[in-house]
N, C-alpha and C positions, 0 to 999 in steps of 0.2 A: 504494500500500500504506500509506503514511503517513496518508493521509486516512481510510482504513478503520479503521486502528488508533486514530486520533483519535476517531472516532465511537464505537467500542467503549469507549474510555476514558471518554468523556462519558456514555455510557449507564450504565456501571458506577458512576461517581461519582454520577449521578442516582439510581440504585437506593439507594445508601447515604443520599443526601440525602433521598430519599422516606421512609426509615425515620425519619430525624431530624425530618422534617416531620410525620410521624404522631405522634411523641412530642410535638411542639409543639402539635399539634391536641388531644391528650389533656390537656395542661396548660391549654389554653384552656377546655376543658369543665369542668375542675376549678376553675379560678381565676376566669375572666372570665364564663363563662356564667351562674352564679348572680347576678351583678350585673346582667346584661342582663335576666334573667327577673324580677328584683325579687321582693319578698315583701310589699309593702304591702297589696295587696287580695286576694291569693290567686288572682286570675284566671289561668287557664291553667296553674296549678301542680298537680303531682301530690301535693304535700304529703305526707300520711301514707299514700298509696296506697289511700285508702278508695274511690276510684272505680274501677270495673272498666272497662278499655278497651273502646271500642265499635267496631263495624265501620266502615270508612271510608264516609261518606256523600258524599264529594266526590271519588271516584275518577275519574281521567282515563285509566285503563288500558283500552285497547280489549278486552283479553282478561279483564278483571276483576282484582279484588284477589287477590294470591297471598300477601301477608303476613298473619299473624295479628294480631288487634287487640292493640296495645301492643308488637308485635315490630319491632325496628329493621330497616332494609334489609339490613344486613350479616348479622344473625341469620337473616333470611328467606332470603337467598341461600345461606348455609351450610346451613340446614335443607333447602332444596330440593335442593341438590347431594347431601347425605347421603342423603336419601330416594331420589333417583335411583339412587344406587350400592347402598345397603344394602336398599332396598325397604321400609323402615319409618322412623318418626320417631326422631330421636336423643333421648337422655335430656337432662336439664337441664344437667348439667356439660358434656356433649359440645356442646350448643347454644351454651353460652357460649364454649367453646374455638373452635368453628367461626366464631362471630361475630368473635372477635378475629383469627383467621387471615385471614378475608376482609378485615377492616379494614386489617391490616398489609400484606397482599398487595396490596391496591389502592393503598395509600400508596407502597409500593416500586415497583410497576409504573408508577404515574403519575409518580414521580420519574425513572424510566428514560426515560419519554417526554419529560419536561422536559429531561433531559440531551441527548437526541437532537435536540430542537428548538432549545433555547436555548444549548447548549454551556456556556459559562461562566456562573457564578452572577451574578445581578443582583437585588437585593431588589425593585426595581420590577417586573421581569419575573416574579419569583417570586410577588409579591402578585397580579399580573394573571393568572398561571397558576392560582392558587388561586381567584380570582373566576370564571375560566372553568370550572374544574371544578365549582364550586358551581352556576353557571347551567346548564351543559350536562348534567351528570351528576345532581347532587343535586336540582335543581329541575325538570329535564326528563326525562332518560332513566329515572331510578329510579321516579318516579311513573307514567310511561307503561308501564313493565313491571309495575306493580302491587306493587312492592317496598316502597312507603311510601304514606302518604295523599297525596291530591292537594293541590295548593297551597292550596286553600280549607280544608283539613282541619287546618291548623296556624295558630296565631296569628302575628301579625307578629313578635313577639319570638322565636318559634321559627325563622322564616326569618332574622332578624338574627343569631341565635346560630350557625346553620349557616354563614352567610356569614362571620362572624367566625372560626369554626373553620377554614374553608378559607383565609382570609387568613393565619392563624397557620401553617397547613400550608405555604403557599407561601413565607412568609418563612423558616421553619425549613429548608425544602428549599433555597431559593436561597442562604441564608447558609452552609449546610453545603457545598453545591457550590462556592461561592466559596472557602471555606477549603480544601477538599480539592484543588481545582484549583491553589491556590497552593502547597500543601505537598508534593503528590505529584509525582514526576518526570514531565516531559512526554515526548512522543514522540521 
């Protein structure tokens, strides 16, 4: 019984850590991503939004592209779920809220998985977990499901930024798990 309780505790701490990791990922996108993208030549930048997003010409999805041009994978997943339940497309504000809900939900659930697998927080394990999520989910599963452009549809800086965001997630997750594990009473 003590081992089972310990697993539940680790999962719960991981869920909270996942939320903190998602917050760290958001900070990465706000503070570090613009530095990686650069602004010297304008290549690959959306700048003033003057270019209309184009359909994915590099799709690796066996069933085809399901995201709309310019739509993030979290927005596409939220929109598809909404359409499946409601039978029609969500409005602009609902789309934004659904995208955020999917993003935070994935962050928390992934943190729970980390808690179940890793137990105690460890920054090296956390960073590795973030890299694993990036490689398996962001670079693999999501494009295969047609929820984002295929790997060739994004410049190297875009891949580097998504990797950096996932490392920030893993570090935020693992440091929070480490802290909570130390301050919360044990079994």
